[in-house]
C-alpha positions in Angstrom: 6.8 -26.3 1.5 10.1 -27.3 1.5 11.3 -24.1 -0.6 9.9 -21.0 1.1 12.8 -19.5 2.5 13.8 -20.0 -1.8 10.2 -18.3 -3.2 10.5 -15.6 -0.8 14.3 -13.7 -2.2 15.2 -9.9 -0.9 13.6 -9.2 -4.5 9.5 -11.1 -4.5 10.0 -8.8 -1.0 10.6 -6.0 -2.2 8.0 -6.9 -5.2 5.0 -8.0 -2.7 6.1 -5.5 -0.5 7.2 -1.9 -2.7 9.8 1.2 -0.4 7.4 3.7 -2.5 3.8 2.0 -0.2 5.3 3.8 3.0 5.6 7.2 0.8 0.8 6.2 0.1 0.6 5.4 3.7 2.2 8.6 5.8 0.8 10.6 2.3 -2.5 9.5 3.1 -2.3 9.9 7.3 -1.1 13.2 7.1 -1.2 14.4 4.0 2.8 14.5 3.1 4.7 11.9 2.4 7.9 13.8 4.6 5.9 13.9 7.0 7.4 9.8 7.1 9.2 8.8 10.1 10.4 5.8 8.5 10.4 3.0 5.4 8.5 0.2 6.1 10.1 -2.8 4.3 9.2 -6.3 4.6 11.9 -9.5 6.0 10.9 -13.2 5.4 11.6 -14.5 8.8 10.4 -18.8 8.7 8.2 -21.1 8.2 7.5 -22.7 11.4 4.2 -25.8 11.9 2.6 -24.2 9.0 3.1 -20.0 9.7 4.7 -18.1 7.5 5.9 -15.7 9.0 7.3 -12.4 7.5 8.2 -8.3 9.5 7.0 -5.5 8.0 10.3 -3.6 9.5 10.0 0.0 10.4 13.3 1.9 9.6 14.3 5.3 11.0 14.2 7.7 8.7 16.9 10.8 8.4 16.4 13.0 11.1 13.8 11.3 12.1 12.7 10.2 15.6 11.7 6.5 15.0 11.8 5.9 19.0 9.3 9.3 19.2 6.4 8.4 17.1 3.8 4.7 19.0 4.6 2.7 16.4 3.2 0.3 19.7 -0.4 1.0 18.1 0.7 -0.1 14.3 -0.6 -3.6 14.3 -4.5 -2.1 14.6 -4.0 0.7 11.9 -2.1 -1.6 9.9 -4.4 -4.4 9.6 -7.0 -1.8 8.0 -4.8 0.5 6.5 -6.0 0.0 2.6 -2.0 1.6 1.3 -0.7 -1.1 3.7 -2.9 -3.5 2.8 -2.5 -7.0 4.9 -5.1 -9.0 3.0 -4.5 -7.9 -1.0 -0.3 -8.6 0.8 -1.7 -12.0 1.8 -3.7 -12.7 -1.3 -1.1 -12.0 -3.4 1.5 -14.3 -1.2 -1.5 -16.7 -1.0 -0.8 -16.7 -5.8 3.0 -17.2 -5.5 2.3 -19.7 -3.7 0.7 -21.7 -5.9 -0.8 -25.5 -5.7 1.6 -25.5 -2.6 -0.5 -24.1 -0.1 -2.9 -22.1 0.8 -3.4 -18.6 2.9 -5.8 -19.3 5.5 -6.0 -16.8 7.8 -3.3 -14.1 8.8 -3.2 -11.3 12.3 -0.8 -8.7 13.0 1.3 -9.3 16.4 2.8 -6.7 19.0 5.4 -4.3 17.5 8.5 -5.2 18.6 11.4 -2.6 19.4 15.0 -4.1 17.7 16.4 -1.7 18.1 16.1 2.3 19.0 16.2 2.5 14.3 14.4 -0.7 13.8 11.0 -1.5 15.0 9.3 -4.8 13.6 5.4 -5.7 13.1 5.0 -9.4 12.9 2.9 -10.8 10.1 2.1 -14.4 10.1 0.3 -16.3 7.3 -1.9 -20.0 7.6 -1.2 -22.4 5.7 -3.3 -25.0 5.1 
């Protein structure tokens, strides 16, 4: 897994976690995608000691307040919500890795406040 950075390009990350997934999440949660306060993007953070680290970046939408939302409870919600589908995302990453490595497990970290308009939920995927 020497070329993880080259594997997880912005285009690949967008394909793994398309922008419209945030709208589908808010539609399922509130019945209206327009109620969502943020967009969700998948970012690759790195590979250290057999763990791929990604970030589910929550970017404040114009005219909304990310800081006013309850983003600190989201790791529990995201871990089991069928639209976010972390288990499926991990399976897609496993398939993308091919015979270079295998995903053996995943976990979501606690929400990190990067700025008033950006919060990040770490996604750690263990490899063998």
